[in-house]
N, C-alpha and C positions, 0 to 999 in steps of 0.2 A: 691740856697745855703742851706736856713733856712728848707727846706724839709729834706734836706741829715741830718743834726744837728740837724733838730727835730728824725728822725729814728734812728739816732746813738744812740740819748739819751735814748730812748725806746730801742734797741738791748742791748745795755750795762747790763741792768737788769736782776738779773736771773730769773728764771724758764720760765713761760708757757709767759712774756709780752718782754722777751730777744729770746726766739724761733720766736714768732711774729714781733718782729721789724727787725729781721734778713733776718727775710721772706719779709717783704715790702724793705729794703734796696736791697734784690737779683734782688726784682721786680722792683725797680727800676734802678738799674742798666740796666738792660735788654730796657727798655723803652729808657734808655741814650744811648744806641747801635745802637739801631734804626734812633736814633737822629743823631748819628753822621754819620751814612752810608748814610744819606739823604743830609747832608753837605757835606758829600764826593763824593756826584754825585753817589753812589753805588748803590741806588734806587730813585723815581722819588716819586714827593708830595699824587697821589694817591696811591703806594704801601703803604705809612708811617702808615698811619687808620690799615689798613688790616694786615701789622705786627707787627703791639700792640694790637687787637683783644685780642685773649689771653690773653696778657698779662694782660691786663684791667680790662678782667674779671677772673683772677686769684686775683687783687689786690681787687676787689670789693669783692668776697668771702672770703679773709681774713676780709677784714674791716668788714665785717656781720659776721663772726666769731668774732670778736673783741668786736661786738656788745654782741653777745648772753655768753661771757666771762666776761663782765661787769653786766648783770642782774645777776649771780652767783657770784659775787661777789670776783671775780679774779684776779690776781695783776694788770691785767690792767687796773683794773679799778681804782689804784690809779695814784693821777696826779703826772706830771713829775715836779721837784722842781728842781728850778735853782736859784744857788747862784748868788748876786751879783747885 
């Protein structure tokens, strides 16, 4: 759940950070859907990584993009501030 919370905190930001956060949340949802298919016996264990391969690649591309944006001093480079 902490990954969901972290990505939501990014997604609610304005600008590029929010867009990236929304993208990460959508990809995470796709991975959870695959996991639930495994739990529901709709797919088998060897199929899970095959189904998640493209999701993982998209995740990696998005994270690399974030790294490039950080070097450009984008809003993504701002730390997440939590209260309390």
